[in-house]
SEZABA-308565 format. One record per residue (C-alpha): residue number from 1; residue in three letters; x, y, z. Coordinates in Angstrom, 1 decimal. Example, Ala and Ser with C-alpha at 12.3 -4.5 7.8 and 13.67 -1.06 7.14 Angstrom:
pos=1 | code=ALA | px=12.3 | py=-4.5 | pz=7.8 $
pos=2 | code=SER | px=13.7 | py=-1.1 | pz=7.1 $
***
This chain:
pos=1 | code=MET | px=144.3 | py=239.3 | pz=174.7 $
pos=2 | code=SER | px=143.3 | py=236.9 | pz=171.9 $
pos=3 | code=LYS | px=141.6 | py=233.6 | pz=172.7 $
pos=4 | code=PRO | px=143.5 | py=230.3 | pz=172.4 $
pos=5 | code=LEU | px=142.9 | py=228.4 | pz=169.2 $
pos=6 | code=ALA | px=142.0 | py=224.7 | pz=169.0 $
pos=7 | code=VAL | px=141.7 | py=222.4 | pz=166.0 $
pos=8 | code=VAL | px=139.3 | py=219.6 | pz=166.9 $
pos=9 | code=ALA | px=139.3 | py=216.6 | pz=164.5 $
pos=10 | code=VAL | px=136.2 | py=214.5 | pz=164.7 $
pos=11 | code=GLY | px=136.3 | py=211.1 | pz=163.0 $
pos=12 | code=GLY | px=133.8 | py=210.1 | pz=160.3 $
pos=13 | code=ASN | px=133.0 | py=206.9 | pz=162.2 $
pos=14 | code=ALA | px=131.8 | py=209.0 | pz=165.1 $
pos=15 | code=LEU | px=128.8 | py=209.9 | pz=163.1 $
pos=16 | code=ILE | px=127.7 | py=206.3 | pz=162.6 $
pos=17 | code=GLN | px=126.8 | py=204.5 | pz=165.9 $
pos=18 | code=SER | px=126.2 | py=201.1 | pz=164.2 $
pos=19 | code=ASP | px=125.3 | py=199.5 | pz=160.9 $
pos=20 | code=ARG | px=121.6 | py=199.8 | pz=161.8 $
pos=21 | code=HIS | px=121.9 | py=203.5 | pz=162.6 $
pos=22 | code=ASN | px=123.6 | py=205.0 | pz=159.5 $
pos=23 | code=SER | px=120.8 | py=207.1 | pz=158.0 $
pos=24 | code=ILE | px=121.2 | py=210.8 | pz=157.6 $
pos=25 | code=PRO | px=118.9 | py=211.5 | pz=160.6 $
pos=26 | code=ASP | px=120.9 | py=209.0 | pz=162.7 $
pos=27 | code=GLN | px=124.2 | py=210.7 | pz=161.7 $
pos=28 | code=TYR | px=122.8 | py=214.1 | pz=162.5 $
pos=29 | code=GLN | px=121.8 | py=213.0 | pz=165.9 $
pos=30 | code=ALA | px=125.3 | py=211.8 | pz=166.5 $
pos=31 | code=VAL | px=126.6 | py=215.2 | pz=165.4 $
pos=32 | code=VAL | px=124.2 | py=216.9 | pz=167.8 $
pos=33 | code=GLU | px=125.6 | py=214.8 | pz=170.7 $
pos=34 | code=THR | px=129.2 | py=215.6 | pz=169.8 $
pos=35 | code=VAL | px=128.5 | py=219.3 | pz=169.3 $
pos=36 | code=GLY | px=127.1 | py=219.5 | pz=172.8 $
pos=37 | code=HIS | px=130.5 | py=218.6 | pz=174.2 $
pos=38 | code=VAL | px=132.5 | py=220.8 | pz=171.7 $
pos=39 | code=VAL | px=130.5 | py=223.9 | pz=172.5 $
pos=40 | code=GLU | px=131.7 | py=223.6 | pz=176.1 $
pos=41 | code=MET | px=135.1 | py=224.5 | pz=174.7 $
pos=42 | code=ILE | px=133.7 | py=227.7 | pz=173.2 $
pos=43 | code=GLU | px=132.0 | py=228.6 | pz=176.4 $
pos=44 | code=ALA | px=135.3 | py=228.1 | pz=178.2 $
pos=45 | code=GLY | px=136.9 | py=230.7 | pz=175.8 $
pos=46 | code=TRP | px=138.4 | py=228.8 | pz=173.0 $
pos=47 | code=ASP | px=138.4 | py=229.8 | pz=169.3 $
pos=48 | code=LEU | px=137.7 | py=226.7 | pz=167.2 $
pos=49 | code=VAL | px=138.3 | py=225.0 | pz=163.9 $
pos=50 | code=LEU | px=136.4 | py=221.8 | pz=163.6 $
pos=51 | code=THR | px=137.6 | py=219.2 | pz=161.1 $
pos=52 | code=HIS | px=135.9 | py=215.8 | pz=160.4 $
pos=53 | code=GLY | px=136.4 | py=212.5 | pz=158.8 $
pos=54 | code=ASN | px=134.2 | py=211.1 | pz=156.0 $
pos=55 | code=GLY | px=135.3 | py=207.6 | pz=155.2 $
pos=56 | code=PRO | px=131.9 | py=205.8 | pz=155.6 $
pos=57 | code=GLN | px=130.1 | py=208.6 | pz=153.9 $
pos=58 | code=VAL | px=132.4 | py=208.6 | pz=150.9 $
pos=59 | code=GLY | px=131.8 | py=204.8 | pz=150.8 $
pos=60 | code=PHE | px=128.1 | py=205.4 | pz=150.6 $
pos=61 | code=ILE | px=128.5 | py=207.8 | pz=147.7 $
pos=62 | code=LEU | px=130.7 | py=205.4 | pz=145.8 $
pos=63 | code=ARG | px=128.2 | py=202.6 | pz=146.4 $
pos=64 | code=ARG | px=125.3 | py=204.7 | pz=145.1 $
pos=65 | code=SER | px=127.4 | py=205.4 | pz=142.0 $
pos=66 | code=GLU | px=127.9 | py=201.7 | pz=141.4 $
pos=67 | code=LEU | px=124.2 | py=200.9 | pz=141.9 $
pos=68 | code=ALA | px=123.2 | py=203.8 | pz=139.6 $
pos=69 | code=ALA | px=125.8 | py=203.3 | pz=136.9 $
pos=70 | code=GLU | px=123.2 | py=202.4 | pz=134.3 $
pos=71 | code=GLU | px=121.4 | py=205.7 | pz=134.8 $
pos=72 | code=VAL | px=124.0 | py=208.4 | pz=135.7 $
pos=73 | code=ALA | px=127.7 | py=208.9 | pz=135.4 $
pos=74 | code=PRO | px=129.8 | py=207.9 | pz=138.5 $
pos=75 | code=VAL | px=131.0 | py=210.4 | pz=141.0 $
pos=76 | code=PRO | px=134.8 | py=210.9 | pz=140.9 $
pos=77 | code=LEU | px=136.5 | py=210.4 | pz=144.2 $
pos=78 | code=ASP | px=137.6 | py=214.0 | pz=144.7 $
pos=79 | code=TYR | px=134.0 | py=215.1 | pz=144.1 $
pos=80 | code=ALA | px=132.8 | py=212.6 | pz=146.6 $
pos=81 | code=VAL | px=135.0 | py=214.2 | pz=149.1 $
pos=82 | code=GLY | px=133.6 | py=217.6 | pz=148.2 $
pos=83 | code=ASP | px=130.1 | py=216.2 | pz=148.5 $
pos=84 | code=THR | px=130.7 | py=214.9 | pz=152.0 $
pos=85 | code=GLN | px=132.4 | py=218.2 | pz=153.1 $
pos=86 | code=GLY | px=129.2 | py=220.0 | pz=152.2 $
pos=87 | code=ALA | px=126.8 | py=217.5 | pz=153.7 $
pos=88 | code=ILE | px=128.7 | py=216.8 | pz=156.9 $
pos=89 | code=GLY | px=129.7 | py=220.4 | pz=157.2 $
pos=90 | code=TYR | px=126.0 | py=221.4 | pz=157.0 $
pos=91 | code=MET | px=125.2 | py=218.9 | pz=159.8 $
pos=92 | code=PHE | px=127.8 | py=220.5 | pz=162.1 $
pos=93 | code=GLN | px=127.0 | py=224.0 | pz=161.0 $
pos=94 | code=LYS | px=123.3 | py=223.6 | pz=161.9 $
pos=95 | code=ALA | px=124.0 | py=221.7 | pz=165.1 $
pos=96 | code=LEU | px=126.5 | py=224.2 | pz=166.3 $
pos=97 | code=HIS | px=124.2 | py=227.2 | pz=165.4 $
pos=98 | code=ASN | px=121.4 | py=225.6 | pz=167.4 $
pos=99 | code=GLU | px=123.5 | py=224.7 | pz=170.4 $
pos=100 | code=LEU | px=125.1 | py=228.1 | pz=170.6 $
pos=101 | code=GLN | px=121.8 | py=229.8 | pz=170.3 $
pos=102 | code=ARG | px=120.4 | py=227.6 | pz=173.1 $
pos=103 | code=ARG | px=123.3 | py=228.7 | pz=175.3 $
pos=104 | code=GLY | px=122.9 | py=232.4 | pz=174.4 $
pos=105 | code=ILE | px=126.3 | py=232.5 | pz=172.6 $
pos=106 | code=GLN | px=126.4 | py=234.8 | pz=169.6 $
pos=107 | code=ARG | px=128.9 | py=233.4 | pz=167.1 $
pos=108 | code=GLN | px=128.7 | py=232.8 | pz=163.4 $
pos=109 | code=VAL | px=129.5 | py=229.3 | pz=162.1 $
pos=110 | code=VAL | px=131.0 | py=228.7 | pz=158.6 $
pos=111 | code=ALA | px=131.5 | py=225.4 | pz=156.8 $
pos=112 | code=LEU | px=134.2 | py=225.8 | pz=154.2 $
pos=113 | code=VAL | px=134.9 | py=223.5 | pz=151.2 $
pos=114 | code=THR | px=138.6 | py=222.9 | pz=151.6 $
pos=115 | code=GLN | px=141.3 | py=221.7 | pz=149.2 $
pos=116 | code=THR | px=144.5 | py=220.1 | pz=150.3 $
pos=117 | code=LEU | px=147.6 | py=220.2 | pz=148.1 $
pos=118 | code=VAL | px=149.5 | py=216.9 | pz=147.6 $
pos=119 | code=SER | px=152.4 | py=216.1 | pz=145.3 $
pos=120 | code=ALA | px=151.8 | py=214.3 | pz=142.0 $
pos=121 | code=ASP | px=155.2 | py=212.5 | pz=142.7 $
pos=122 | code=ASP | px=154.0 | py=211.2 | pz=146.1 $
pos=123 | code=ALA | px=154.9 | py=207.5 | pz=146.2 $
pos=124 | code=ALA | px=151.4 | py=206.7 | pz=147.4 $
pos=125 | code=PHE | px=150.1 | py=207.1 | pz=143.8 $
pos=126 | code=GLN | px=152.2 | py=204.0 | pz=142.9 $
pos=127 | code=HIS | px=151.0 | py=202.1 | pz=145.9 $
pos=128 | code=PRO | px=147.3 | py=202.6 | pz=146.5 $
pos=129 | code=ASN | px=146.6 | py=201.1 | pz=149.9 $
pos=130 | code=LYS | px=143.7 | py=203.0 | pz=151.5 $
pos=131 | code=PRO | px=140.5 | py=200.9 | pz=151.3 $
pos=132 | code=VAL | px=137.4 | py=202.9 | pz=150.4 $
pos=133 | code=GLY | px=133.8 | py=202.0 | pz=149.6 $
pos=134 | code=ALA | px=131.8 | py=198.8 | pz=149.8 $
pos=135 | code=PHE | px=133.0 | py=195.2 | pz=150.5 $
pos=136 | code=PHE | px=133.0 | py=192.6 | pz=147.7 $
pos=137 | code=ASP | px=133.6 | py=188.9 | pz=147.3 $
pos=138 | code=TRP | px=136.7 | py=187.9 | pz=145.5 $
pos=139 | code=GLN | px=135.1 | py=187.4 | pz=142.1 $
pos=140 | code=THR | px=133.3 | py=190.7 | pz=142.1 $
pos=141 | code=ALA | px=136.5 | py=192.5 | pz=143.2 $
pos=142 | code=GLN | px=138.4 | py=190.9 | pz=140.3 $
pos=143 | code=GLU | px=135.7 | py=192.0 | pz=137.8 $
pos=144 | code=ARG | px=136.0 | py=195.6 | pz=139.1 $
pos=145 | code=GLU | px=139.7 | py=195.4 | pz=138.8 $
pos=146 | code=GLN | px=139.5 | py=194.3 | pz=135.2 $
pos=147 | code=THR | px=136.7 | py=196.4 | pz=134.0 $
pos=148 | code=LEU | px=137.2 | py=199.6 | pz=136.0 $
pos=149 | code=GLY | px=141.0 | py=199.5 | pz=136.5 $
pos=150 | code=TRP | px=140.7 | py=199.4 | pz=140.2 $
pos=151 | code=THR | px=143.3 | py=198.1 | pz=142.6 $
pos=152 | code=VAL | px=141.7 | py=195.9 | pz=145.4 $
pos=153 | code=MET | px=142.8 | py=194.4 | pz=148.7 $
pos=154 | code=GLU | px=141.3 | py=192.1 | pz=151.3 $
pos=155 | code=ASP | px=140.3 | py=194.1 | pz=154.3 $
pos=156 | code=ALA | px=140.3 | py=192.7 | pz=157.9 $
pos=157 | code=GLY | px=138.7 | py=189.4 | pz=156.8 $
pos=158 | code=ARG | px=135.4 | py=191.1 | pz=155.9 $
pos=159 | code=GLY | px=135.8 | py=191.0 | pz=152.1 $
pos=160 | code=TRP | px=137.6 | py=192.8 | pz=149.3 $
pos=161 | code=ARG | px=137.6 | py=196.6 | pz=148.7 $
pos=162 | code=ARG | px=138.8 | py=199.1 | pz=146.3 $
pos=163 | code=THR | px=142.1 | py=200.8 | pz=147.3 $
pos=164 | code=VAL | px=143.2 | py=204.3 | pz=146.4 $
pos=165 | code=PRO | px=146.3 | py=206.4 | pz=147.1 $
pos=166 | code=SER | px=146.6 | py=208.3 | pz=150.4 $
pos=167 | code=PRO | px=149.3 | py=211.0 | pz=149.7 $
pos=168 | code=ALA | px=150.8 | py=213.2 | pz=152.4 $
pos=169 | code=PRO | px=149.1 | py=216.7 | pz=152.8 $
pos=170 | code=LEU | px=151.4 | py=219.6 | pz=152.0 $
pos=171 | code=GLU | px=149.4 | py=222.7 | pz=152.1 $
pos=172 | code=ILE | px=145.8 | py=223.7 | pz=153.0 $
pos=173 | code=ILE | px=144.8 | py=225.9 | pz=150.1 $
pos=174 | code=GLU | px=142.2 | py=227.9 | pz=152.0 $
pos=175 | code=ARG | px=144.3 | py=228.5 | pz=155.0 $
pos=176 | code=GLY | px=144.2 | py=232.3 | pz=154.5 $
pos=177 | code=VAL | px=140.4 | py=232.4 | pz=154.4 $
pos=178 | code=ILE | px=140.2 | py=230.2 | pz=157.5 $
pos=179 | code=SER | px=142.5 | py=232.7 | pz=159.3 $
pos=180 | code=GLN | px=140.3 | py=235.6 | pz=158.2 $
pos=181 | code=LEU | px=137.1 | py=233.9 | pz=159.4 $
pos=182 | code=LEU | px=138.7 | py=233.2 | pz=162.8 $
pos=183 | code=ALA | px=139.8 | py=236.8 | pz=163.1 $
pos=184 | code=GLN | px=136.2 | py=237.8 | pz=162.5 $
pos=185 | code=GLY | px=135.1 | py=235.6 | pz=165.4 $
pos=186 | code=CYS | px=133.7 | py=232.8 | pz=163.3 $
pos=187 | code=ILE | px=133.7 | py=229.1 | pz=164.3 $
pos=188 | code=VAL | px=135.0 | py=227.3 | pz=161.2 $
pos=189 | code=ILE | px=134.4 | py=223.8 | pz=159.9 $
pos=190 | code=ALA | px=137.1 | py=222.9 | pz=157.4 $
pos=191 | code=CYS | px=139.3 | py=220.2 | pz=156.0 $
pos=192 | code=GLY | px=136.5 | py=217.6 | pz=155.9 $
pos=193 | code=GLY | px=137.9 | py=214.2 | pz=155.1 $
pos=194 | code=GLY | px=141.4 | py=215.6 | pz=155.1 $
pos=195 | code=GLY | px=140.5 | py=218.0 | pz=152.4 $
pos=196 | code=ILE | px=139.8 | py=217.5 | pz=148.7 $
pos=197 | code=PRO | px=143.1 | py=216.2 | pz=147.2 $
pos=198 | code=VAL | px=144.5 | py=218.5 | pz=144.5 $
pos=199 | code=ILE | px=147.8 | py=218.9 | pz=142.7 $
pos=200 | code=ARG | px=149.3 | py=221.8 | pz=140.8 $
pos=201 | code=ASP | px=149.9 | py=221.1 | pz=137.1 $
pos=202 | code=GLU | px=152.7 | py=222.5 | pz=135.0 $
pos=203 | code=HIS | px=150.7 | py=225.7 | pz=134.6 $
pos=204 | code=GLN | px=150.2 | py=226.0 | pz=138.5 $
pos=205 | code=GLN | px=146.6 | py=225.2 | pz=138.0 $
pos=206 | code=LEU | px=144.8 | py=223.1 | pz=140.7 $
pos=207 | code=ARG | px=143.6 | py=219.7 | pz=139.5 $
pos=208 | code=GLY | px=141.7 | py=217.2 | pz=141.6 $
pos=209 | code=VAL | px=143.1 | py=213.7 | pz=141.9 $
pos=210 | code=GLU | px=141.6 | py=210.3 | pz=142.8 $
pos=211 | code=ALA | px=142.9 | py=209.9 | pz=146.3 $
pos=212 | code=VAL | px=142.0 | py=210.4 | pz=149.9 $
pos=213 | code=ILE | px=144.0 | py=212.2 | pz=152.6 $
pos=214 | code=ASP | px=144.4 | py=211.2 | pz=156.2 $
pos=215 | code=LYS | px=142.1 | py=213.4 | pz=158.3 $
pos=216 | code=ASP | px=144.3 | py=213.5 | pz=161.3 $
pos=217 | code=LEU | px=147.5 | py=214.4 | pz=159.3 $
pos=218 | code=ALA | px=145.6 | py=217.2 | pz=157.4 $
pos=219 | code=SER | px=144.2 | py=218.5 | pz=160.8 $
pos=220 | code=ALA | px=147.7 | py=218.5 | pz=162.2 $
pos=221 | code=LEU | px=149.0 | py=220.5 | pz=159.1 $
pos=222 | code=LEU | px=146.1 | py=223.0 | pz=159.5 $
pos=223 | code=ALA | px=146.9 | py=223.4 | pz=163.2 $
pos=224 | code=GLU | px=150.6 | py=224.0 | pz=162.3 $
pos=225 | code=GLN | px=149.7 | py=226.5 | pz=159.6 $
pos=226 | code=LEU | px=147.3 | py=228.4 | pz=161.8 $
pos=227 | code=GLY | px=149.7 | py=228.4 | pz=164.8 $
pos=228 | code=ALA | px=147.0 | py=226.7 | pz=166.9 $
pos=229 | code=ASP | px=147.5 | py=226.2 | pz=170.7 $
pos=230 | code=LEU | px=145.8 | py=222.8 | pz=170.8 $
pos=231 | code=LEU | px=145.1 | py=219.8 | pz=168.4 $
pos=232 | code=MET | px=142.4 | py=217.7 | pz=169.9 $
pos=233 | code=ILE | px=141.3 | py=214.3 | pz=168.5 $
pos=234 | code=PRO | px=138.1 | py=213.0 | pz=170.1 $
pos=235 | code=THR | px=137.9 | py=209.2 | pz=169.8 $
pos=236 | code=GLY | px=136.2 | py=206.2 | pz=171.4 $
pos=237 | code=VAL | px=138.2 | py=206.2 | pz=174.7 $
pos=238 | code=GLU | px=138.9 | py=208.8 | pz=177.3 $
pos=239 | code=GLN | px=142.7 | py=208.0 | pz=177.4 $
pos=240 | code=VAL | px=145.4 | py=206.3 | pz=175.4 $
pos=241 | code=ALA | px=146.7 | py=203.0 | pz=176.9 $
pos=242 | code=ILE | px=149.9 | py=201.0 | pz=176.5 $
pos=243 | code=ASN | px=149.7 | py=197.2 | pz=176.5 $
pos=244 | code=PHE | px=146.1 | py=197.6 | pz=175.5 $
pos=245 | code=GLY | px=143.8 | py=194.7 | pz=176.3 $
pos=246 | code=THR | px=146.4 | py=192.8 | pz=178.5 $
pos=247 | code=PRO | px=146.8 | py=192.5 | pz=182.2 $
pos=248 | code=GLN | px=149.6 | py=195.1 | pz=182.0 $
pos=249 | code=GLN | px=147.3 | py=197.7 | pz=180.4 $
pos=250 | code=GLN | px=148.2 | py=201.2 | pz=181.6 $
pos=251 | code=TRP | px=146.3 | py=204.4 | pz=180.9 $
pos=252 | code=LEU | px=148.4 | py=207.4 | pz=180.1 $
pos=253 | code=ASP | px=147.8 | py=211.0 | pz=181.4 $
pos=254 | code=THR | px=150.7 | py=212.8 | pz=179.8 $
pos=255 | code=LEU | px=153.4 | py=212.0 | pz=177.2 $
pos=256 | code=SER | px=156.5 | py=214.0 | pz=176.3 $
pos=257 | code=ILE | px=157.7 | py=214.1 | pz=172.7 $
pos=258 | code=GLU | px=160.4 | py=211.6 | pz=173.6 $
pos=259 | code=GLN | px=158.1 | py=209.2 | pz=175.4 $
pos=260 | code=ALA | px=155.6 | py=209.3 | pz=172.5 $
pos=261 | code=GLN | px=158.3 | py=208.6 | pz=170.0 $
pos=262 | code=GLU | px=159.6 | py=205.7 | pz=172.0 $
pos=263 | code=LEU | px=156.2 | py=204.1 | pz=172.4 $
pos=264 | code=LEU | px=155.5 | py=204.5 | pz=168.7 $
pos=265 | code=GLN | px=158.8 | py=202.7 | pz=167.9 $
pos=266 | code=GLN | px=157.7 | py=199.9 | pz=170.3 $
pos=267 | code=GLY | px=154.5 | py=199.5 | pz=168.3 $
pos=268 | code=GLN | px=152.4 | py=200.2 | pz=171.4 $
pos=269 | code=PHE | px=149.6 | py=201.9 | pz=169.4 $
pos=270 | code=GLY | px=147.3 | py=200.1 | pz=166.9 $
pos=271 | code=ALA | px=148.4 | py=200.8 | pz=163.3 $
pos=272 | code=GLY | px=144.9 | py=201.2 | pz=162.1 $
pos=273 | code=SER | px=143.5 | py=203.0 | pz=165.2 $
pos=274 | code=MET | px=145.5 | py=205.0 | pz=167.7 $
pos=275 | code=GLN | px=148.9 | py=205.1 | pz=166.0 $
pos=276 | code=PRO | px=147.9 | py=207.6 | pz=163.2 $
pos=277 | code=LYS | px=146.4 | py=209.9 | pz=165.9 $
pos=278 | code=ILE | px=149.5 | py=209.8 | pz=168.0 $
pos=279 | code=GLU | px=151.7 | py=210.4 | pz=164.9 $
pos=280 | code=ALA | px=149.6 | py=213.4 | pz=163.8 $
pos=281 | code=ILE | px=149.6 | py=215.0 | pz=167.2 $
pos=282 | code=LEU | px=153.3 | py=214.3 | pz=167.7 $
pos=283 | code=GLY | px=154.1 | py=216.0 | pz=164.3 $
pos=284 | code=PHE | px=152.1 | py=219.1 | pz=165.4 $
pos=285 | code=VAL | px=153.7 | py=219.3 | pz=168.8 $
pos=286 | code=VAL | px=157.2 | py=218.9 | pz=167.4 $
pos=287 | code=HIS | px=156.6 | py=221.6 | pz=164.7 $
pos=288 | code=SER | px=155.1 | py=224.0 | pz=167.4 $
pos=289 | code=GLN | px=158.2 | py=223.5 | pz=169.5 $
pos=290 | code=GLN | px=160.5 | py=224.2 | pz=166.5 $
pos=291 | code=GLN | px=158.6 | py=227.5 | pz=166.0 $
pos=292 | code=GLY | px=159.2 | py=228.5 | pz=169.6 $
pos=293 | code=LYS | px=155.6 | py=227.9 | pz=170.6 $
pos=294 | code=ASN | px=153.9 | py=225.6 | pz=173.1 $
pos=295 | code=GLY | px=151.3 | py=223.8 | pz=171.0 $
pos=296 | code=GLN | px=149.9 | py=220.7 | pz=172.8 $
pos=297 | code=GLY | px=147.9 | py=217.7 | pz=171.7 $
pos=298 | code=LEU | px=145.0 | py=215.9 | pz=173.5 $
pos=299 | code=ILE | px=143.2 | py=212.6 | pz=172.8 $
pos=300 | code=THR | px=140.0 | py=211.9 | pz=174.7 $
pos=301 | code=SER | px=136.4 | py=211.0 | pz=174.2 $
pos=302 | code=PRO | px=133.8 | py=213.6 | pz=173.2 $
pos=303 | code=GLN | px=132.0 | py=213.1 | pz=176.5 $
pos=304 | code=ALA | px=135.2 | py=213.8 | pz=178.4 $
pos=305 | code=ILE | px=136.3 | py=217.0 | pz=176.6 $
pos=306 | code=LYS | px=135.4 | py=219.3 | pz=179.5 $
pos=307 | code=ALA | px=137.1 | py=217.2 | pz=182.1 $
pos=308 | code=ALA | px=140.1 | py=216.6 | pz=179.9 $
pos=309 | code=LEU | px=140.6 | py=220.3 | pz=179.3 $
pos=310 | code=ASN | px=140.7 | py=220.6 | pz=183.1 $
pos=311 | code=HIS | px=143.4 | py=217.8 | pz=183.2 $
pos=312 | code=GLN | px=141.1 | py=215.4 | pz=185.0 $
pos=313 | code=THR | px=141.3 | py=212.8 | pz=182.2 $
pos=314 | code=GLY | px=142.5 | py=212.5 | pz=178.6 $
pos=315 | code=THR | px=146.0 | py=211.9 | pz=177.3 $
pos=316 | code=TRP | px=148.1 | py=215.0 | pz=176.7 $
pos=317 | code=ILE | px=151.2 | py=215.2 | pz=174.5 $
pos=318 | code=LYS | px=153.4 | py=218.1 | pz=175.3 $
pos=319 | code=SER | px=156.9 | py=219.4 | pz=174.4 $
***
């Protein structure tokens, strides 16, 4: 009997505990802590694909490019995504190897540079609205807009930032390789930062584009294409709540497809925080149901993964 398959989508912000702890060693220590909880899933008999965000790390690369512009050519955005896939993938690969070895588990770990197909006709390319990189004052942002052709926006009262398109993911190019690695018993790290965004040109050749892809949506697509049993999104809370931060706040144990859809329509989940996670998981669960399968979604904190898998905490979304 084959093992159940989980796609676990770790956020890029989970690697950075604070502005004062954002160095590479600090990020690696955060990875080590997360991996300790993830390996408990492997011990419990799960096959695993681990995906990760990269927003802050791409921002660091873009900032370095700006500071070094007099010396070296800037790094295009798709290459910055590839850079972070390699660097963050290496962190998880090393940490997983060491933790598995410590527990006496013999499994190979592979970090895979992953491309994600998007449509050149996606409306997002006409409306770049995903902020990336450093914060600027208004004057500097205007200069970047005029000299570099950026689009910019004010972001949460903290300053102005460059904005880029965030098109919908359509296909994980390396899906077949990921399936083969899983069949060989490997633990796979893939789709970092949602994958490197690529389009197919008129000759069906892949070409990178200046965009970023939502990590949770890409993870949901990968889970769909792999026929996964579980899409888990570790986050900063053990459970999802409605009426968050009010006297009527209520933690949620389980949501049906219909309940999740209704709460989304009510605007119960923060647009920039919990909403995209719920939408990604909901899309996966609906697709799984349509395929006659029983794929489920789980949102919880890394520390609570073991308890959540035993249904002692966490928020499950099921058909």
